[in-house]
Every structure is written in structure tokens, then in C-alpha cells.
PDB file of N, CA, C and O in Angstrom:
ATOM      1  N   MET A   1       5.200  -9.177  -7.930  1.00  0.00           N
ATOM      2  CA  MET A   1       5.617 -10.541  -8.128  1.00  0.00           C
ATOM      3  C   MET A   1       7.138 -10.553  -8.117  1.00  0.00           C
ATOM      4  O   MET A   1       7.795  -9.805  -8.841  1.00  0.00           O
ATOM      5  N   TRP A   2       7.665 -11.410  -7.286  1.00  0.00           N
ATOM      6  CA  TRP A   2       9.116 -11.580  -7.185  1.00  0.00           C
ATOM      7  C   TRP A   2       9.502 -12.908  -7.826  1.00  0.00           C
ATOM      8  O   TRP A   2       8.866 -13.930  -7.572  1.00  0.00           O
ATOM      9  N   VAL A   3      10.519 -12.896  -8.639  1.00  0.00           N
ATOM     10  CA  VAL A   3      11.024 -14.110  -9.267  1.00  0.00           C
ATOM     11  C   VAL A   3      12.522 -14.181  -9.006  1.00  0.00           C
ATOM     12  O   VAL A   3      13.274 -13.297  -9.416  1.00  0.00           O
ATOM     13  N   ASN A   4      12.945 -15.229  -8.327  1.00  0.00           N
ATOM     14  CA  ASN A   4      14.363 -15.432  -8.018  1.00  0.00           C
ATOM     15  C   ASN A   4      14.991 -14.198  -7.375  1.00  0.00           C
ATOM     16  O   ASN A   4      16.126 -13.842  -7.693  1.00  0.00           O
ATOM     17  N   GLY A   5      14.253 -13.542  -6.468  1.00  0.00           N
ATOM     18  CA  GLY A   5      14.776 -12.388  -5.742  1.00  0.00           C
ATOM     19  C   GLY A   5      14.680 -11.067  -6.480  1.00  0.00           C
ATOM     20  O   GLY A   5      15.065 -10.036  -5.928  1.00  0.00           O
ATOM     21  N   ASP A   6      14.179 -11.060  -7.712  1.00  0.00           N
ATOM     22  CA  ASP A   6      14.030  -9.827  -8.489  1.00  0.00           C
ATOM     23  C   ASP A   6      12.567  -9.446  -8.600  1.00  0.00           C
ATOM     24  O   ASP A   6      11.718 -10.299  -8.860  1.00  0.00           O
ATOM     25  N   LEU A   7      12.261  -8.149  -8.401  1.00  0.00           N
ATOM     26  CA  LEU A   7      10.892  -7.672  -8.583  1.00  0.00           C
ATOM     27  C   LEU A   7      10.587  -7.653 -10.069  1.00  0.00           C
ATOM     28  O   LEU A   7      11.196  -6.899 -10.827  1.00  0.00           O
ATOM     29  N   LEU A   8       9.636  -8.489 -10.485  1.00  0.00           N
ATOM     30  CA  LEU A   8       9.304  -8.619 -11.897  1.00  0.00           C
ATOM     31  C   LEU A   8       8.125  -7.718 -12.261  1.00  0.00           C
ATOM     32  O   LEU A   8       8.172  -7.014 -13.270  1.00  0.00           O
ATOM     33  N   TYR A   9       7.080  -7.736 -11.454  1.00  0.00           N
ATOM     34  CA  TYR A   9       5.882  -6.924 -11.680  1.00  0.00           C
ATOM     35  C   TYR A   9       5.359  -6.424 -10.348  1.00  0.00           C
ATOM     36  O   TYR A   9       5.521  -7.081  -9.320  1.00  0.00           O
ATOM     37  N   GLU A  10       4.732  -5.262 -10.372  1.00  0.00           N
ATOM     38  CA  GLU A  10       4.045  -4.756  -9.199  1.00  0.00           C
ATOM     39  C   GLU A  10       2.656  -4.321  -9.642  1.00  0.00           C
ATOM     40  O   GLU A  10       2.506  -3.610 -10.635  1.00  0.00           O
ATOM     41  N   SER A  11       1.660  -4.746  -8.912  1.00  0.00           N
ATOM     42  CA  SER A  11       0.286  -4.422  -9.265  1.00  0.00           C
ATOM     43  C   SER A  11      -0.419  -3.827  -8.053  1.00  0.00           C
ATOM     44  O   SER A  11      -0.310  -4.348  -6.943  1.00  0.00           O
ATOM     45  N   LEU A  12      -1.138  -2.738  -8.274  1.00  0.00           N
ATOM     46  CA  LEU A  12      -1.906  -2.113  -7.205  1.00  0.00           C
ATOM     47  C   LEU A  12      -3.389  -2.250  -7.531  1.00  0.00           C
ATOM     48  O   LEU A  12      -3.838  -1.843  -8.602  1.00  0.00           O
ATOM     49  N   ASP A  13      -4.133  -2.818  -6.614  1.00  0.00           N
ATOM     50  CA  ASP A  13      -5.575  -3.042  -6.811  1.00  0.00           C
ATOM     51  C   ASP A  13      -6.347  -1.925  -6.108  1.00  0.00           C
ATOM     52  O   ASP A  13      -6.885  -2.120  -5.018  1.00  0.00           O
ATOM     53  N   HIS A  14      -6.396  -0.752  -6.744  1.00  0.00           N
ATOM     54  CA  HIS A  14      -7.036   0.417  -6.132  1.00  0.00           C
ATOM     55  C   HIS A  14      -8.532   0.227  -5.928  1.00  0.00           C
ATOM     56  O   HIS A  14      -9.103   0.801  -5.001  1.00  0.00           O
ATOM     57  N   THR A  15      -9.176  -0.566  -6.776  1.00  0.00           N
ATOM     58  CA  THR A  15     -10.622  -0.762  -6.667  1.00  0.00           C
ATOM     59  C   THR A  15     -10.969  -1.936  -5.754  1.00  0.00           C
ATOM     60  O   THR A  15     -12.144  -2.232  -5.538  1.00  0.00           O
ATOM     61  N   ARG A  16      -9.949  -2.599  -5.222  1.00  0.00           N
ATOM     62  CA  ARG A  16     -10.129  -3.759  -4.339  1.00  0.00           C
ATOM     63  C   ARG A  16     -11.000  -4.833  -5.005  1.00  0.00           C
ATOM     64  O   ARG A  16     -11.916  -5.381  -4.392  1.00  0.00           O
ATOM     65  N   SER A  17     -10.692  -5.115  -6.269  1.00  0.00           N
ATOM     66  CA  SER A  17     -11.426  -6.116  -7.040  1.00  0.00           C
ATOM     67  C   SER A  17     -11.154  -7.531  -6.548  1.00  0.00           C
ATOM     68  O   SER A  17     -11.996  -8.419  -6.685  1.00  0.00           O
ATOM     69  N   PHE A  18      -9.971  -7.734  -5.973  1.00  0.00           N
ATOM     70  CA  PHE A  18      -9.580  -9.069  -5.535  1.00  0.00           C
ATOM     71  C   PHE A  18      -9.326  -9.058  -4.039  1.00  0.00           C
ATOM     72  O   PHE A  18      -8.643  -8.175  -3.522  1.00  0.00           O
ATOM     73  N   GLY A  19      -9.881 -10.047  -3.346  1.00  0.00           N
ATOM     74  CA  GLY A  19      -9.676 -10.171  -1.911  1.00  0.00           C
ATOM     75  C   GLY A  19      -8.508 -11.089  -1.615  1.00  0.00           C
ATOM     76  O   GLY A  19      -7.793 -11.521  -2.520  1.00  0.00           O
ATOM     77  N   ALA A  20      -8.326 -11.379  -0.356  1.00  0.00           N
ATOM     78  CA  ALA A  20      -7.244 -12.269   0.059  1.00  0.00           C
ATOM     79  C   ALA A  20      -7.438 -13.651  -0.557  1.00  0.00           C
ATOM     80  O   ALA A  20      -8.563 -14.137  -0.668  1.00  0.00           O
ATOM     81  N   GLY A  21      -6.348 -14.271  -0.951  1.00  0.00           N
ATOM     82  CA  GLY A  21      -6.411 -15.623  -1.495  1.00  0.00           C
ATOM     83  C   GLY A  21      -6.611 -15.699  -2.994  1.00  0.00           C
ATOM     84  O   GLY A  21      -6.816 -16.794  -3.519  1.00  0.00           O
ATOM     85  N   HIS A  22      -6.559 -14.582  -3.707  1.00  0.00           N
ATOM     86  CA  HIS A  22      -6.732 -14.575  -5.163  1.00  0.00           C
ATOM     87  C   HIS A  22      -5.397 -14.326  -5.854  1.00  0.00           C
ATOM     88  O   HIS A  22      -4.557 -13.564  -5.376  1.00  0.00           O
ATOM     89  N   PHE A  23      -5.231 -14.979  -6.974  1.00  0.00           N
ATOM     90  CA  PHE A  23      -4.088 -14.731  -7.844  1.00  0.00           C
ATOM     91  C   PHE A  23      -4.633 -14.203  -9.157  1.00  0.00           C
ATOM     92  O   PHE A  23      -5.614 -14.728  -9.683  1.00  0.00           O
ATOM     93  N   ALA A  24      -4.007 -13.175  -9.683  1.00  0.00           N
ATOM     94  CA  ALA A  24      -4.472 -12.592 -10.939  1.00  0.00           C
ATOM     95  C   ALA A  24      -3.322 -12.553 -11.933  1.00  0.00           C
ATOM     96  O   ALA A  24      -2.223 -12.108 -11.601  1.00  0.00           O
ATOM     97  N   PHE A  25      -3.571 -13.011 -13.133  1.00  0.00           N
ATOM     98  CA  PHE A  25      -2.604 -12.930 -14.223  1.00  0.00           C
ATOM     99  C   PHE A  25      -3.227 -12.026 -15.277  1.00  0.00           C
ATOM    100  O   PHE A  25      -4.400 -12.184 -15.616  1.00  0.00           O
ATOM    101  N   GLN A  26      -2.463 -11.096 -15.790  1.00  0.00           N
ATOM    102  CA  GLN A  26      -3.051 -10.175 -16.751  1.00  0.00           C
ATOM    103  C   GLN A  26      -2.291 -10.194 -18.066  1.00  0.00           C
ATOM    104  O   GLN A  26      -1.118 -10.561 -18.134  1.00  0.00           O
ATOM    105  N   GLN A  27      -2.995  -9.790 -19.095  1.00  0.00           N
ATOM    106  CA  GLN A  27      -2.386  -9.613 -20.404  1.00  0.00           C
ATOM    107  C   GLN A  27      -2.709  -8.204 -20.857  1.00  0.00           C
ATOM    108  O   GLN A  27      -3.751  -7.659 -20.492  1.00  0.00           O
ATOM    109  N   HIS A  28      -1.839  -7.610 -21.641  1.00  0.00           N
ATOM    110  CA  HIS A  28      -2.039  -6.225 -22.050  1.00  0.00           C
ATOM    111  C   HIS A  28      -2.595  -6.103 -23.458  1.00  0.00           C
ATOM    112  O   HIS A  28      -3.337  -5.164 -23.748  1.00  0.00           O
ATOM    113  N   ASP A  29      -2.256  -7.017 -24.319  1.00  0.00           N
ATOM    114  CA  ASP A  29      -2.697  -6.935 -25.707  1.00  0.00           C
ATOM    115  C   ASP A  29      -3.768  -7.980 -25.972  1.00  0.00           C
ATOM    116  O   ASP A  29      -3.684  -9.110 -25.490  1.00  0.00           O
ATOM    117  N   ALA A  30      -4.761  -7.596 -26.734  1.00  0.00           N
ATOM    118  CA  ALA A  30      -5.894  -8.507 -27.009  1.00  0.00           C
ATOM    119  C   ALA A  30      -5.433  -9.820 -27.643  1.00  0.00           C
ATOM    120  O   ALA A  30      -6.043 -10.860 -27.395  1.00  0.00           O
ATOM    121  N   GLY A  31      -4.392  -9.800 -28.441  1.00  0.00           N
ATOM    122  CA  GLY A  31      -3.925 -11.002 -29.111  1.00  0.00           C
ATOM    123  C   GLY A  31      -2.903 -11.804 -28.318  1.00  0.00           C
ATOM    124  O   GLY A  31      -2.462 -12.866 -28.758  1.00  0.00           O
ATOM    125  N   SER A  32      -2.528 -11.300 -27.157  1.00  0.00           N
ATOM    126  CA  SER A  32      -1.502 -12.005 -26.380  1.00  0.00           C
ATOM    127  C   SER A  32      -2.096 -13.184 -25.620  1.00  0.00           C
ATOM    128  O   SER A  32      -3.312 -13.298 -25.469  1.00  0.00           O
ATOM    129  N   LYS A  33      -1.229 -14.040 -25.155  1.00  0.00           N
ATOM    130  CA  LYS A  33      -1.653 -15.263 -24.491  1.00  0.00           C
ATOM    131  C   LYS A  33      -0.840 -15.423 -23.203  1.00  0.00           C
ATOM    132  O   LYS A  33       0.375 -15.227 -23.203  1.00  0.00           O
ATOM    133  N   VAL A  34      -1.505 -15.774 -22.124  1.00  0.00           N
ATOM    134  CA  VAL A  34      -0.825 -15.991 -20.854  1.00  0.00           C
ATOM    135  C   VAL A  34      -0.760 -17.486 -20.597  1.00  0.00           C
ATOM    136  O   VAL A  34      -1.783 -18.169 -20.608  1.00  0.00           O
ATOM    137  N   GLU A  35       0.437 -17.990 -20.366  1.00  0.00           N
ATOM    138  CA  GLU A  35       0.615 -19.404 -20.039  1.00  0.00           C
ATOM    139  C   GLU A  35       1.386 -19.485 -18.734  1.00  0.00           C
ATOM    140  O   GLU A  35       2.305 -18.701 -18.496  1.00  0.00           O
ATOM    141  N   THR A  36       1.014 -20.424 -17.899  1.00  0.00           N
ATOM    142  CA  THR A  36       1.724 -20.613 -16.639  1.00  0.00           C
ATOM    143  C   THR A  36       2.168 -22.062 -16.529  1.00  0.00           C
ATOM    144  O   THR A  36       1.576 -22.966 -17.117  1.00  0.00           O
ATOM    145  N   ARG A  37       3.221 -22.250 -15.763  1.00  0.00           N
ATOM    146  CA  ARG A  37       3.744 -23.593 -15.542  1.00  0.00           C
ATOM    147  C   ARG A  37       4.426 -23.608 -14.185  1.00  0.00           C
ATOM    148  O   ARG A  37       5.172 -22.694 -13.834  1.00  0.00           O
ATOM    149  N   ARG A  38       4.162 -24.636 -13.450  1.00  0.00           N
ATOM    150  CA  ARG A  38       4.803 -24.873 -12.174  1.00  0.00           C
ATOM    151  C   ARG A  38       4.705 -23.677 -11.231  1.00  0.00           C
ATOM    152  O   ARG A  38       5.721 -23.092 -10.854  1.00  0.00           O
ATOM    153  N   ILE A  39       3.513 -23.326 -10.862  1.00  0.00           N
ATOM    154  CA  ILE A  39       3.286 -22.267  -9.889  1.00  0.00           C
ATOM    155  C   ILE A  39       3.347 -22.893  -8.503  1.00  0.00           C
ATOM    156  O   ILE A  39       2.624 -23.844  -8.208  1.00  0.00           O
ATOM    157  N   GLU A  40       4.214 -22.351  -7.661  1.00  0.00           N
ATOM    158  CA  GLU A  40       4.364 -22.865  -6.306  1.00  0.00           C
ATOM    159  C   GLU A  40       3.937 -21.790  -5.311  1.00  0.00           C
ATOM    160  O   GLU A  40       4.309 -20.625  -5.450  1.00  0.00           O
ATOM    161  N   ILE A  41       3.164 -22.182  -4.319  1.00  0.00           N
ATOM    162  CA  ILE A  41       2.658 -21.255  -3.310  1.00  0.00           C
ATOM    163  C   ILE A  41       3.269 -21.638  -1.975  1.00  0.00           C
ATOM    164  O   ILE A  41       3.268 -22.809  -1.595  1.00  0.00           O
ATOM    165  N   LYS A  42       3.791 -20.648  -1.266  1.00  0.00           N
ATOM    166  CA  LYS A  42       4.359 -20.888   0.057  1.00  0.00           C
ATOM    167  C   LYS A  42       3.693 -19.926   1.034  1.00  0.00           C
ATOM    168  O   LYS A  42       3.757 -18.708   0.863  1.00  0.00           O
ATOM    169  N   GLU A  43       3.061 -20.478   2.050  1.00  0.00           N
ATOM    170  CA  GLU A  43       2.417 -19.639   3.063  1.00  0.00           C
ATOM    171  C   GLU A  43       3.495 -19.093   3.986  1.00  0.00           C
ATOM    172  O   GLU A  43       4.311 -19.842   4.522  1.00  0.00           O
ATOM    173  N   LEU A  44       3.486 -17.777   4.164  1.00  0.00           N
ATOM    174  CA  LEU A  44       4.467 -17.120   5.017  1.00  0.00           C
ATOM    175  C   LEU A  44       3.857 -16.843   6.386  1.00  0.00           C
ATOM    176  O   LEU A  44       2.639 -16.710   6.507  1.00  0.00           O
ATOM    177  N   PRO A  45       4.692 -16.756   7.411  1.00  0.00           N
ATOM    178  CA  PRO A  45       4.161 -16.450   8.734  1.00  0.00           C
ATOM    179  C   PRO A  45       3.592 -15.040   8.774  1.00  0.00           C
ATOM    180  O   PRO A  45       4.043 -14.164   8.036  1.00  0.00           O
ATOM    181  N   ASP A  46       2.612 -14.822   9.626  1.00  0.00           N
ATOM    182  CA  ASP A  46       1.990 -13.513   9.779  1.00  0.00           C
ATOM    183  C   ASP A  46       2.983 -12.569  10.444  1.00  0.00           C
ATOM    184  O   ASP A  46       3.393 -12.806  11.580  1.00  0.00           O
ATOM    185  N   SER A  47       3.372 -11.509   9.756  1.00  0.00           N
ATOM    186  CA  SER A  47       4.368 -10.587  10.287  1.00  0.00           C
ATOM    187  C   SER A  47       3.790  -9.662  11.358  1.00  0.00           C
ATOM    188  O   SER A  47       4.540  -8.985  12.061  1.00  0.00           O
ATOM    189  N   ALA A  48       2.457  -9.630  11.485  1.00  0.00           N
ATOM    190  CA  ALA A  48       1.810  -8.752  12.476  1.00  0.00           C
ATOM    191  C   ALA A  48       1.918  -9.319  13.891  1.00  0.00           C
ATOM    192  O   ALA A  48       1.646  -8.610  14.860  1.00  0.00           O
ATOM    193  N   LYS A  49       2.308 -10.572  14.021  1.00  0.00           N
ATOM    194  CA  LYS A  49       2.386 -11.193  15.355  1.00  0.00           C
ATOM    195  C   LYS A  49       3.690 -10.847  16.037  1.00  0.00           C
ATOM    196  O   LYS A  49       3.931 -11.280  17.164  1.00  0.00           O
TER     197      LYS A  49
END
């Protein structure tokens, strides 16, 4: 995850639990809480072309 040009988190899905088009938010501690606000999605051009 990049925020304002800085790499904030990197996640590797070794078990391929999530396919294309999924967003995953995780928490590490059982008592913690994840809140999101103003999530913006921008489709990028296919770099393989």
C-alpha cells in the first residue's frame, strides 16, 4: 500500500486467498479496530500491453 508516494505496508498472499479485485484490511491485535475513510480507487493501464 502506497500513501502519498511512501510505501506504508507490503503484503504477500502466499496462499492466494484473495483474487483480483479484492481489498483486504488487517488488524494484528484482537482488541484493535480498523477504520477507513475516503478510500479512492484508480484503475491503472495494463502495463503488459
